C-alpha positions as CSV (number, residue, x, y, z in Angstrom):
1,M,-107.9,-5.4,-98.5
2,N,-106.1,-3.8,-95.5
3,K,-105.5,-0.6,-97.4
4,I,-109.2,-0.3,-98.2
5,Y,-110.1,-1.0,-94.6
6,K,-107.8,1.7,-93.4
7,E,-108.4,4.2,-96.1
8,Y,-112.2,4.1,-96.0
9,H,-112.5,3.4,-92.3
10,L,-114.7,0.4,-92.9
11,P,-116.5,-1.0,-89.9
12,L,-114.6,-4.1,-88.6
13,Q,-117.6,-6.4,-89.1
14,L,-117.9,-5.4,-92.7
15,Y,-114.1,-5.8,-93.2
16,I,-114.3,-9.4,-91.8
17,R,-117.2,-10.3,-94.0
18,L,-115.5,-9.0,-97.1
19,K,-112.3,-10.9,-96.2
20,K,-114.2,-14.1,-95.7
21,S,-116.0,-13.7,-99.0
22,I,-112.8,-13.1,-100.9
23,Q,-111.2,-16.2,-99.2
24,F,-114.3,-18.3,-100.2
25,E,-114.1,-17.1,-103.8
26,N,-110.4,-17.9,-104.0
27,Q,-111.0,-21.4,-102.6
28,K,-113.8,-21.9,-105.1
29,D,-111.5,-20.9,-107.9
30,M,-108.8,-23.3,-106.7
31,N,-111.4,-26.1,-106.5
32,E,-112.4,-25.4,-110.1
33,L,-108.8,-25.5,-111.2
34,T,-108.2,-28.7,-109.3
35,N,-111.2,-30.3,-111.0
36,F,-110.0,-29.1,-114.4
37,I,-106.6,-30.6,-113.9
38,E,-108.0,-33.9,-112.7
39,E,-109.8,-34.3,-116.1
40,L,-106.6,-34.0,-118.1
41,P,-104.7,-37.0,-119.5
42,H,-102.1,-38.2,-117.0
43,K,-98.9,-36.8,-118.5
44,L,-100.5,-33.4,-119.2
45,K,-102.0,-33.4,-115.7
46,I,-98.5,-33.9,-114.2
47,E,-96.9,-31.3,-116.3
48,T,-99.6,-28.7,-115.7
49,S,-99.7,-29.4,-111.9
50,L,-95.9,-29.1,-111.6
51,Y,-96.0,-25.7,-113.2
52,I,-99.1,-24.4,-111.3
53,Y,-98.0,-25.7,-107.9
54,E,-94.3,-24.9,-108.2
55,D,-94.4,-22.3,-105.5
56,R,-96.0,-24.7,-103.1
57,Y,-93.8,-27.7,-103.5
58,N,-90.6,-25.8,-103.6
59,K,-91.3,-24.4,-100.1
60,V,-91.9,-27.9,-98.6
61,K,-88.8,-29.8,-97.7
62,F,-90.8,-33.1,-97.4
63,L,-91.4,-32.9,-101.2
64,K,-87.8,-32.5,-102.2
65,G,-86.8,-35.5,-104.3
66,R,-90.3,-36.9,-104.5
67,S,-91.8,-38.2,-107.8
68,P,-93.7,-35.8,-109.9
69,S,-96.8,-38.0,-109.6
70,F,-96.7,-37.8,-105.8
71,I,-96.1,-34.0,-105.9
72,T,-99.1,-33.5,-108.2
73,W,-101.3,-35.7,-106.1
74,L,-100.3,-33.9,-102.8
75,C,-100.1,-30.2,-103.8
76,P,-103.8,-29.6,-104.3
77,L,-104.4,-30.9,-100.8
78,L,-101.9,-28.4,-99.2
79,K,-103.3,-25.4,-97.5
80,P,-101.4,-22.2,-96.8
């Protein structure tokens, strides 16, 4: 996004609106993913969540040593 902004000399207001739109779409995609995972059977939900959210929970010291169920419950609530 920054490269496009600089390369094409976008007006700042347009750049901000584009950035917000992309963030909104990304959030919407995550909400859809979270809803999909919630509908899975318990064991499959935990296994899928642990794989999908691995980057998030590995960076949070508080989650070290916690149960997989707790991690999969908390990770969708974490924001960057």
